[in-house]
Every structure is written in C-alpha cells, then in structure tokens.
N, C-alpha and C positions, 0 to 999 in steps of 0.2 A: 583603861588600856589593858588588853590581854598581855599576861606575862607567864613567865615560867613558873611551874608548881613550886610552891614553897610553904614553909610553916615556921612558926615560932613557939616556944614554949614559955607559957606565963602561968608559972606556979604548977598546978594539978591539971592544967588546960593547955592542949595543942591547938593553936589557930591556924588554919590553913588560908592560903591566898593564891591567886593566880589561876592557872587552868590545870585540873587534875584529868588530863587527858593524855593518850598514847603519845601524841606529837610532842607535849610539853612537859612530861612526867621527868625526864632527866634522870638524876641519881636519887629521886625522893625515896625509893624503896630502901636504898642503902642507908640513908640518913635515918630514916624510921628505926632501922634495925640497930642503929646506935643509941637510940633514945633509952634512957634508964626507965625504971618503973617508977610508979607514983603517978602516972597519967590517969586522970578519972573521965576526963570530959574531952571530945573533939569538936571543935568549933568550925564548922564549914561555912559561916555566914558570909566569909570573903572570898569564897570561890566564886570565879566567875563562870567557869564550865566545868562540867564533870562528865566523863564517859564511862563505859563499863569497866576499862581497865583501872582507872582512878578510884572508881567504887569499889572494886575488889581489894585494892591496896588498902584502903581505909578501913573497910570492913574487916579484913585480916589483922590489921593492927589492933582495931577495937576489941575484937574477939580476944586476941591473945592477952591484952591488958584489962579486959573487962571494963571497957570504957563506954560512956554514953555518948551517942552523936546528936549534935544540936544544929542548927542553923540551916537545915535543908530546905530549899523551896519545894513547891509541891511536885513539879516534874522530876527535880532530882530524887525526891522521896520516892516516888514510883520506882525510878530506876534502880534505886539502893534496895529497896524491898525485893526486887526481882532478883538481884545479886545474893542477898541473904536466903531467899527461897532456894536457889540453885546451890548453895552451900551445904550439900548432904553427902555423906559418905556412901558410895555404891560399891557393892561386892563386884569383882572382876568377872564372876560367873555366879549363876544362881546356884543355890544349894541342890545337891542331887537328892531326889525323893529316894524312899527305900525301895528295894525291888518289889515288896508287896503293894506298895502304894502306886508305884509305876505300872505294874500289870493290872492291878484293878482300875487304874484310870483309862488304860488303854481298851480294857473290856467295856467299860463305861461309853467310852468314845465310840467304839464299834457298835454297841447296842443302840445309841442314839442315831449314828448314821443309818443303820441298818431299817430302823422304824421310819425315819426320815424318807428313805428311798422307796420303802413299802407304800408308804403315803402317796409320794409323788408318782409311783407306778399305778396305784389306784385311780389317782386324779387324770392321768394321762389315759387311761384304759376308759375313763368315763368321757374325755373328751374326744377319744377315737369312736367310741359308740355314738355320741351325739353328730360327730362328722358322718358317720354311715347313715344315721336316720335322716340327716338333712339331704344327701346325696339320694336315699331312696325317694325322698319326697319331691326331690327336683333332680330327675335323672339326667338332665341336660349338663349337669355340673360334674357328672363321672368322667374320670379321665381313662378312656378306654385305652388309648395308645400306652400310656404309661403303665397301667396294670398289665397289658399283654406283654410289654417289654420286660416287665419285673417276672412274668410267667416264665419266659426264656431264661432269664439270669437266674432266677432261684431253682427252676425245675429242670429244663433241657440241659443247661450247662453244668447241672451237678450230676447228671447220670452216670458219668465216667467215674468219678471218685466214689460216688455212693455205691455203685455196682461192685467196684474192685474191694471196697471196704467190706461189703456185705458177703462176697464169695469168700474172702479171706476168713471172716468171722465164722461162716458156716463150716469151713475146712476145720478150723480149730475146734469149734464146739464138737463136732463129729470125732475128730481124732482123741481129744482128750476124754470125751464120753465113752468112745471104745475101749480106751486103755482102761479106764476105772471099772467098767462094767465086765471086761472080760475075766477080772478076778471072781466073777460070780457066774460066769458062763451066760452073760445075758447082753451079749454084743448085739442082738437083734434090737434091743429097746433104745439103741442109739438113735434109731429112726424116730422114735417118740420124742427123744431130747431135742433132736435139731427141729423136728416139725412144730412142736409146741412152744418151745423158747424163742425161736425166730418170728413166728406169727404173733405171739402174745406179747412179747416184752423186747428182745434185742432188736428185731427189725426196725420198729418204730423209734426206740430209744436211741440206738446209734446213728440213726438217720437224724432226729432231733439234735444229737450232738454235733454232727456234721454240719448241718444246717446253721446252727448256732454260731459256729467256728467260721463259717464261710459267709452267710449272708447277713446274720446278725451283726458281725463285726462290720461288715461292707455298709450296712444302714447307717451305724453309729458313725462311721468315718465320713460318709457322704454328707450326712445331715450337719455333722460338727463342722465340717469345712464350709458348707454353705452359711452355717450360723456366724463362723468366724468372719467371713468375707461379706457379711451384712446382706446376703441373697435373700434371706428369709425375711428379713425386715423390709427389703425393697418388694418382696410379695405381697407383704401385709399392706404397705403404703400404696399399692395399685389396686388393692381390693381383693387379692386371691389368698384363699385361707391355706396356710401350709399344712393344716391337718388334712385337708381334702386332696391338695395336689401332691403331697409329699407321702405323708405318712399312710393314709388310707390305701392306695394303689400297692404299697410294700406289704401292707398287713393282709390284704385279700389275696395277693399272689401266694404268700407263705400259707395262709390257712387253707386255700384250695390246693396247692401243691404238696402240702405234707402228707396227706392221706395216699396220693399218688406215688410219691417217693416211697413211702413206709411199705406200700404193697409191693413195689418193685424191689426194695431191699430184702423183703421177707422172701421173696420167690428166689432172688439170686442166692441169698443164704442157703435156701433148701436145695438149690442145684450144686452149690459147693460141698454141702454135706453129703449129696447123693454121689457125687464123684469120688469123694474120699471113702464113702461106705463101698462103692464098686470096687475100688482099686485095693483098699486094705482088708474089707470083710468079705468081699465076694458077692455082695447083695447086688443083683441086677437092677437096671433102672426101672424096669417094669414093676417089680417086686417092690421096690423102694417107694415109688409112686402110689402103688395100691396100698402099702402100708400107711403111708401118710394119710390118705383118704380115711382109712379105718379108725385110726389113731387120734388125729387132730380135729376135735370138734369144731363146728362153723362158729361157734361163740367166741374162740380165740382170734379168728378174724375180724368179728365185730369188736372185739375189745381193742385191736390195733388200731382200726378205722376210727373209733371213737376218740381215743386218746390223741391221734395225730393232729387233727384241726386245733385241739386246745394246746398242744405243745407249739405249733406254728404260731398260733396268736401271741403265746408268751414270749417266744423268741422274737416277733417282729415288734411287740411293744417295748420289750427291754432295749432293743436296739434303737429304735426311733427315740425313746425316750431319753437315752444317754446321750444321743447325738444332739437333741435339743438343749442339752444342759451345758452345752461348751459354751464358756463365756469369754476367756481371755486371751489364750495364745495357743500356739501349734501344739505344744505339750498337753494341753487340756484334750486335745483330739485324741491322742494316744491313750491317754489315761482314761478316757470315756469309752473308748473301743474296748479296751481290756475290760472295764467293768461291765459293758455290755454283754461280752461272751461268757464271764464268769457269773454273773446273775442270770442269764438265760439257762445255762447248764444247771446251776443250783436249782432254780425254780421247776425245770424239767424233771429232775430227779425227785425233789419232793412231791411233785404232782403225781409221778409215776408211783411212789409209794402209796400216796392216796388212793389213786386208781386200784391198785392191787388189793388194798383192804376192801374197798367199796365193791368190787367185782365179786371178791369172795364173799362178802356179806350178803349180795343178792344172789348168789349160787352159781355165778359163772366162773367155775374154777377147774 
C-alpha cells in the first residue's frame, strides 16, 4: 500500500520506504538535513514510487555525503540518471569575449554572409537567365501585361523624381565647378565638366541609385509579402513559374528602362548646368549647347548607355532575390528590403568602378 515517504537509519545505510513524490514527500528534506555523518549507502529498494522531486532530494543528500545509491529498478534508474545529468553548474551569463575576438568574429561572420549572398545572387541570376531562355523558346508564356505595367511603374512614374534630382545635380556641378575654375580664370571649362561627368558617370549612376531605392525596394517588399502569404507557393502548385511570372517582367522592365532614364537624367542635368552657366557665368544657351557638342565625345554617351542596362539587371536581381528569401515573419520583409537596396547600390558602385577602368583601358576616356 502506498504511504508517506520515510526512511530509517541502519548503521551506515539509510533505507527509504513509501512514495518519494511531491505529493507524499512531507518533511523528508528537513529530516534528512538532521541526519549526521557516516552514511555510506542509500537503499531505495523499499520505495514504491519516485518522481523528479524525490530523485533530486535523494541525489542531493547522496552527493553531500558521498554515499552510494542502491535498489533502484530500471525505470527509476533512468529518471535518477537524468536528474544527475541535469545537476551541473551554469553561469548566469556567458563570459564576454575580448574586444579583439569579438571584432574578429563579426568580421568573419560578415565575410561568410557576403560570400553566401554572392553565391545566392549568382544562382538567382542563372535561374533568371534560364527563365528568359524558356520564355524565348515559348513566347506564349511571356507576361506582356505584367511587363508593360512594370515599364510604367519603373520608368514613367520615376520621370519626376529622376528629373528633379538630375536638374539639381547639374546645377550643383556647374556652380561648384565654376567656383573652383574661377581661381584659374577658366570658368568656360565648366561646360566641359558638366557635359562629360553627367553623360559618362553621374547621369546613369545617380539614376541607378534612385531606381534601386525606389524600384529595387518595391520588388523586395512585393515578393517578400507574396512569399509570406504563400502566394508564390500557390503559384508553383498550379504550375506557374514564379521566375517567369514575377521576376522576369520586373527584370526586363528595369533593364529596358534604365538606358532611357539614364539618358533622360543626363539631358536634364545638362539643362540645369546650362541654366546656371547662363545665370552666373553669362554663357548664352546657344553657346553652351555648341560647346557641349564640341567637347563631349560621342563615346561618353555610349559609355553611359552600355552601363545602364547592366546596372538595371543588378538592381532587379538584387531586389527580387532578397524578396524571395523572406521566410518567417513581417520583420523579414523589412530586413530583406533594406538588404536589397544596400546590395544593389553597393554592386552598382563596384561595377561602375570596373567600367571606369575597363573603358579607360580600351581608350574611351
């Protein structure tokens, strides 16, 4: 018959009986505290039932007196072994690494993440290329309406902000260039500065940065939300390829619209610089345009138009890739959107530096 937990001392042995459980433990802990030394064995063969609390009390007494435990059946022994395994000291907080190790670890983690992201981007670029090849082989699968809609969102809707930004940049370049060149009596070369730097570099580069912040982030947020709501999984279930239906129209739209936006931005920047030159330097618009035609080689326009679609592809791939990586919750959408913009701008600037070296090497300088 079950009874209250009890024990009796037989020389150097404590013999337990009854139930060593939370409900029947009673004042057993206090009575064990009153037991003197000299206990070498704990006999649990008379115990009818034991739970985690009883096992812990017995283990603590045995550890304090360095006593052996006997008489456990197989199930009780498994429970007791688990209690013993759980009895380990734990620090309230892990030891703080040294500043050098912490910085080194953060650099290592950032490097690993960067290489994994680069690997993922290359794989996503390959998947997009395969989707484009499949659409070329089967034109009926091309999403005309979706692509035209992206033309409007990426290109037409961006004309205002891109034009305003370019106009102000043209004014700033002309004003700062005139201030510096005036020291040498060479204000007329402000036209050279505005014409070449806008057509060759800043027109396309600033447009790419604006498109990355405007359209790249939108792509990541849109696809991330669709991934979160399982719309993309539903598309796969009904046999629709997300790469062909979602990624390819966005990529084509950005690749096609970037040269047009870049050329438009360059022209607006040149107009802004011309107005500043007319107002501050007294250079008439006719003279300004004639000077632009004389000093700006056609290769500068080619350089900008060659770089623009490459920048557009990078922006679209980065935005769509990050959107497709959303997994768990809404916070991931925000994080991936931020990552899309940062990665797109970083890669655009890196590629712009590569193009600068390459075109100088081939003689387009």
